[in-house]
N, C-alpha and C positions, 0 to 999 in steps of 0.2 A: 084744751093748750092756751097757758097764759104767754108762753114766749115761744119764739120757734124752734123745733126740733130741727137740728143738725142730720143734714141726709148725706152730707160729701163734704168732708172737712178738709183741712190745707192739704195733708199730705194725699190723700185720693183723690183730690183735684187738680194736683199736679200731676198725678199718674196717670189721671183721665184724659189731659189736655197731651202729654206725651204719648197714648195710646192712639188719639186722634190723629195725630200727625201721624204716626207710625202708619195708622192705616189709609192716609193719604196717599204717604211714598210709595206704597206697595200697589197703590192704584195708578198715580198718576207718574212714577217715575224721578223724573227731573222736572216737571211739570212744565216741559214744552206745551203750547196752544193752551194753558191751562191757566186762569184766573180766580185769584180769592174776593169776594165780596161781601163785606159786612153791612149788616142790615141796621141803619141807626134808628136808635142811640146805642139798645142795649146788646145787639148784637157784634156792633164793633169792639167792645169790651174784649168778647171772646177771638174776633177773627184779627185783633192786635196781636191776642197771645199765640195763635196758632200762625201766624204770620212770622212773629219773631223767633219761635220756636222753630220752625220749619228751616229758616235762615240761618239758626244754629246749629241743627242736625246736619243739613245738607252743605254748609260752608260758604253758601252764595245766595242772592236773590233775584235769580234770573226770571221771576215770573212777576206777573201784575197783581197788584192789590186796589182795590176800590173799597169806596164807605156810600153807602145808597140811601138817600133818603127818600122815604114812603109817605111821607105825612100826607099828601094832597092825591094820594090814590088809595088811600084806606076807604073802606064802604061805610064807615062810622064818623066819616070826617065832620059831617055835618048834625049828627045827633048829640054831639058829646055835650055835656053839661059845661065844661071848662073848656075852650080852645086849646087846641094843639099846637105847640111850639116846634117850625121846623128846625130840622138841623141842615149841616152843609152835607151835600153830595160830593164826593171828590172820586170823580171817575176820568181819570184823564186817556180813555181808552174806550175804543167798541169793542163788543165780545162777540164780533161777527167769527163762525166757525172755529170758536174756541170753548173749550170744557170750563164751566162754570161751578164753583163751590159757592153757595149761597150761604151765609153763616148767620146763626142767629143763638140766643140765649136759652128761652124757651119756646118748645114747639106746644102750642095748647090747642086754640080753636082750627089754626090753620090760616086766619083771615089776614095775617100780617104776614105770611109767607107769599099767599094770593097778589096782595098789594106791591108785595117785590116785584114778584114776576112782572106784573103789570108794568112797573116803573124800569125793568132792565130791558124791556122789549123795546124801548127808547134808543138803547145804546147797540141796537142791530140783533140778529137772528142767532143765537149760542147753537154750537152744536149739542152740548149736552148741558142741563142745570141738574147739580145733585146738591141737598141739603144736609148740611152738618149742625147739629144742633148740641149743647151741652146737656139739656134736660127734655126730656119726649113725655108729654102729658099723653100717652096713647090713648085713655078711654074718654078726652074731652073733644074731639073733633066735628067740628061743625062741615068741614070740607074734604073732600079725600085727596090729601095732602099727608107723606110721610118722609121721616127721616132717612137719608141713606145711611149718616153717621149719627152716630148717639154716643153721647157720653154717658148717661142713666136713663133710666125710665121711671117714671113715678107716676103709681096707680092711685089716685086719691079721688076724694068727694069732690063733685062739680064746684062745690063753694071755698074748698081748699085753694092757698096761695101759695105758691111756689117761689122763692126770691133768692137771687143769685146776688151775691155779696163779694166785691172786687176788693184787693188788698190795695189798691190806688186809692180806693176811697174809703176802706174799713181798714181793721186790723188784719184780716186775713182773707185769703181768697176762701169762700165756701156756699153752698147751699141749703137752704133753710124751708122746712114747710110748715106753715101756721095754717089753722083751722079757717081763715077768711082774710080777704083784703086788709079790711080794717084793723084786724090784729093785727098785721104784718107792718102797717103804716106809723103804729103805735108803738111797738117793738125796736 
């Protein structure tokens, strides 16, 4: 592979976001006692889309939305070659006795979600936490974590790299599959 293979194009990307929103509406109806929390940085791109689309579909914004930074909760924080840069946490509410929809772009090893769950504990004891991801790399898990809501499932070799591109920073929303991370950074 010299360049990434498109596995989710602009049209299917939009349909996938719509489907995820409809699944959330089926489960949470009016979103009473429910909040959406995007994991910084890349999960926030998806959670922003989900939140905006839900507002449009429902015609109101009566549910809580937050952005959670997990930088200092990662288990590889001290082992990285380059220092991690923290993002902003924007959580102006507690999650006590709430349904939390935790949002990330790609579920790979499960370590990001583990860090997010640890960070989320500082905001109270949630009634339940459900995970929503755009891409589930189901055969690459290191921890027993699974998505409750997923856009697509990608079965690929361990070295393969899934890259989500957003129209805000690129020309189109799409998901690409590369042979490895170095190839994705060059492409």
